[in-house]
TIZAFI-677060 format. One line per 8 residues: number of its first residue (from 1); their letters; for each residue z, x, y of N, C-alpha, C. Coordinates in steps of 0.2 Angstrom, whole numbers. Example, Ala and Ser with C-alpha at 12.3 -4.5 7.8 and 13.67 -1.06 7.14 Angstrom:
2
1 = AS = 39/66/-28/39/62/-22/39/66/-16  35/64/-11/36/68/-5/39/64/0
END
This chain:
115
1 = MSPMLRTI = -205/550/88/-203/553/94/-205/552/101  -203/550/107/-206/547/112/-206/554/116  -215/555/120/-213/562/126/-206/565/129  -203/557/130/-197/559/133/-193/564/132  -191/561/125/-184/563/120/-187/569/119  -195/570/118/-197/577/114/-194/582/120  -197/580/127/-195/585/134/-189/586/133  -185/582/132/-175/581/133/-175/588/128
9 = ALLICSNI = -175/585/122/-172/589/115/-175/599/116  -185/599/121/-185/606/119/-182/608/124  -182/606/132/-176/608/136/-169/609/135  -166/607/132/-161/608/131/-160/613/125  -165/615/121/-164/621/116/-166/625/123  -172/624/126/-174/630/132/-170/635/135  -166/628/138/-160/629/142/-153/633/139  -152/632/131/-148/637/129/-149/645/129
17 = FMTFAWYG = -154/645/125/-159/651/129/-157/656/136  -159/650/140/-160/654/148/-153/655/149  -148/650/145/-141/653/150/-141/658/146  -142/658/140/-139/665/138/-140/671/141  -147/670/141/-152/676/146/-150/678/153  -147/673/155/-146/674/164/-140/677/163  -136/675/160/-127/676/160/-125/680/154  -125/678/148/-123/681/142/-120/690/143
25 = HLNKLNDK = -126/693/146/-126/700/147/-119/701/151  -117/694/155/-111/698/159/-102/698/156  -104/695/151/-99/695/145/-98/701/138  -104/701/136/-106/706/130/-107/712/132  -110/712/137/-116/720/139/-113/723/144  -106/722/146/-105/725/154/-105/734/152  -104/737/145/-102/740/144/-108/745/144  -115/742/145/-121/745/144/-124/744/151
33 = KWFIAAFI = -128/751/152/-132/752/158/-137/744/161  -137/741/166/-140/738/168/-148/735/164  -153/741/163/-158/740/162/-157/738/153  -153/740/150/-152/738/143/-151/730/142  -148/730/146/-147/719/147/-151/715/151  -156/719/155/-160/716/156/-165/715/153  -167/721/148/-174/719/140/-171/716/134  -163/716/136/-159/709/129/-162/703/133
41 = SWGIALFE = -161/702/139/-159/697/142/-168/694/143  -172/700/143/-180/696/143/-181/695/136  -179/698/131/-179/697/125/-176/689/122  -173/687/126/-170/681/124/-173/678/130  -175/677/135/-180/673/138/-185/672/136  -192/676/130/-195/675/128/-193/666/125  -187/667/121/-188/662/117/-187/656/120  -184/658/127/-182/650/132/-192/648/136
49 = YLLQVPAN = -196/654/134/-202/649/139/-207/647/134  -203/650/125/-206/646/120/-207/639/121  -201/637/123/-197/629/120/-199/626/127  -198/629/133/-199/628/143/-206/625/143  -212/629/141/-218/628/141/-221/622/138  -221/621/132/-219/613/129/-217/609/131  -213/608/133/-208/604/134/-210/602/143  -211/605/145/-215/602/152/-221/600/151
57 = RIGHAGGL = -226/602/145/-233/599/147/-233/593/141  -228/592/138/-226/586/133/-225/581/137  -219/582/144/-218/578/149/-222/576/154  -226/579/155/-231/578/162/-236/574/157  -239/577/152/-245/572/147/-241/567/147  -234/564/146/-232/559/145/-229/553/150  -232/557/156/-231/552/162/-225/554/166  -223/559/165/-218/562/169/-219/566/176
65 = SLAQLKIM = -217/563/182/-220/569/188/-217/577/188  -221/579/195/-218/586/192/-210/586/196  -209/583/200/-200/582/203/-197/579/197  -200/575/193/-196/571/188/-193/577/183  -199/582/182/-197/586/177/-194/591/180  -192/594/185/-187/598/190/-182/595/189  -179/590/191/-173/587/191/-169/586/185  -175/584/180/-172/584/171/-169/590/170
73 = QEVITLSV = -173/595/171/-173/602/170/-165/604/172  -164/603/180/-158/604/181/-153/601/182  -154/595/178/-143/590/176/-145/595/170  -152/597/163/-149/599/158/-147/607/159  -148/609/164/-145/615/166/-140/615/167  -138/611/170/-128/611/175/-127/608/167  -128/605/164/-125/602/155/-123/606/151  -127/611/152/-129/617/146/-124/623/149
81 = FIPFALFF = -124/624/158/-120/630/160/-113/628/160  -110/621/160/-104/619/160/-100/624/154  -104/619/148/-99/621/141/-100/628/142  -106/632/142/-105/640/142/-103/643/146  -100/641/153/-93/645/157/-86/644/154  -88/636/150/-80/635/150/-79/638/142  -81/639/138/-81/641/131/-84/650/129  -90/651/133/-90/659/131/-89/662/135
89 = MKEKWNWN = -88/662/143/-87/667/148/-77/664/148  -77/659/146/-69/659/146/-67/657/155  -71/653/158/-70/653/165/-65/647/165  -60/645/170/-55/639/171/-60/632/175  -59/630/170/-60/622/174/-59/622/183  -66/620/183/-65/619/190/-69/610/192  -64/608/195/-68/601/197/-73/599/200  -78/606/205/-82/605/207/-87/606/201
97 = FLWAGFCM = -86/607/196/-90/606/193/-92/598/190  -89/594/191/-90/589/189/-91/584/196  -91/587/200/-93/583/209/-101/587/209  -104/592/206/-108/595/204/-115/588/200  -111/588/195/-113/583/192/-116/577/195  -109/576/199/-111/567/201/-116/568/206  -117/572/209/-124/573/214/-130/575/211  -129/577/205/-137/578/202/-138/570/201
105 = LGAVYFMF = -131/568/198/-134/560/194/-137/558/201  -136/560/208/-139/556/213/-145/558/215  -148/564/213/-154/567/212/-157/564/207  -156/562/202/-161/558/195/-163/551/199  -158/548/202/-157/541/203/-165/541/209  -163/545/213/-167/547/219/-175/550/215  -175/552/210/-181/554/207/-183/550/202  -179/547/199/-183/543/192/-184/534/196
113 = FKH = -181/532/200/-180/526/200/-184/523/208  -188/519/207/-194/517/216/-190/511/219  -191/516/225/-188/511/232/-192/509/235
END
């Protein structure tokens, strides 16, 4: 598997953990004290870092710039966050999700293509 595909796969998995660590407690731990939610979130975030650090190292060693890694991370974050918000958090669809995605595609264009 190419470094780019390994980086993307690891970042997708990392972002799933990250999204649950950052926002999952809002749905499932509302009745708990904030510090309990924080400790649980930190535990989940450990797995996020165990995937994110190698992903960035593989991507950078594979020729991706820091800026390319960052915008890739942001696109993946939005791609993971939208289904999470809709299906896990039961948020209502908002067209702003789509418009934000188009803006991210513009950012990808500027980071990955030479001008």
